N, C-alpha and C positions, 0 to 999 in steps of 0.2 A: 504494500500500500504506500502510495506517495504521501509524504509529509507536507503539510502546509505550514505557514508561518506560526500559526497558533500552536501547533504541536511542538515546535521548537521553543516557543516562549513558555509553554507549560513545563516542558522538561527543564528549561533554564530556571524557572521558579523553584521547582523541586530540588534541583542541585544547590541553589542558593540557600534554601531552608536547611537542607542536610548539611551543607558546609557551615552555616552559622551555628548549628547545634554542635558539630564537631569542634569548631573553633572555641565556643563557650566552654565545652567540656574540657578541652585541652588547657584553656586558661585556668579553669577552676581546680584542675588536678595537677597543674604544672607539667602536663604531658606535651612537650614540644612537637612530637611526631603527630599526635592527633590534631594539634592546633594547625600544623602545616597542611595536613590532609584537608582540614576545614577550609583553609584559605585557598587551596587548590580547587576544591569543589565549588566555592563561591565564584572563583574566576571562570571556571568552566561554565557555570550557570549564566554568568554575564555574557560570555561568548555565544551561548545558545540563544539567549534573549536577543542579542543584537542580530544574530543570524535570522531569527524569526521576523524581526522588524524588516530586515532587508528582503526576505522572501515575500513578505506581505506587500512591500512597495513594488517589488519586481512584478508580482502577480497583478497588482492594480494597473501598472503601466502596460503590461501585456494585454490586459482586458480592454483598456482604452484604445490601444492601437488596433486590436482585432475588431473592435466596435466601429472604428472610423474607416476601416477598409471597405 
């Protein structure tokens, strides 16, 4: 199944939430490895979120061009 921008944004949000939880846990337990995992997951979530935004914009432009042809 082909993903649309919303799918990427949803995955990104989930990654950011998971990352924040790991980051907070790492901070509270002084576990630098878990904290680093959390920061990585948050960054991955941000990238997926941006990819979703780009995909939505691309699809909108594609629809406009197809409509005008």
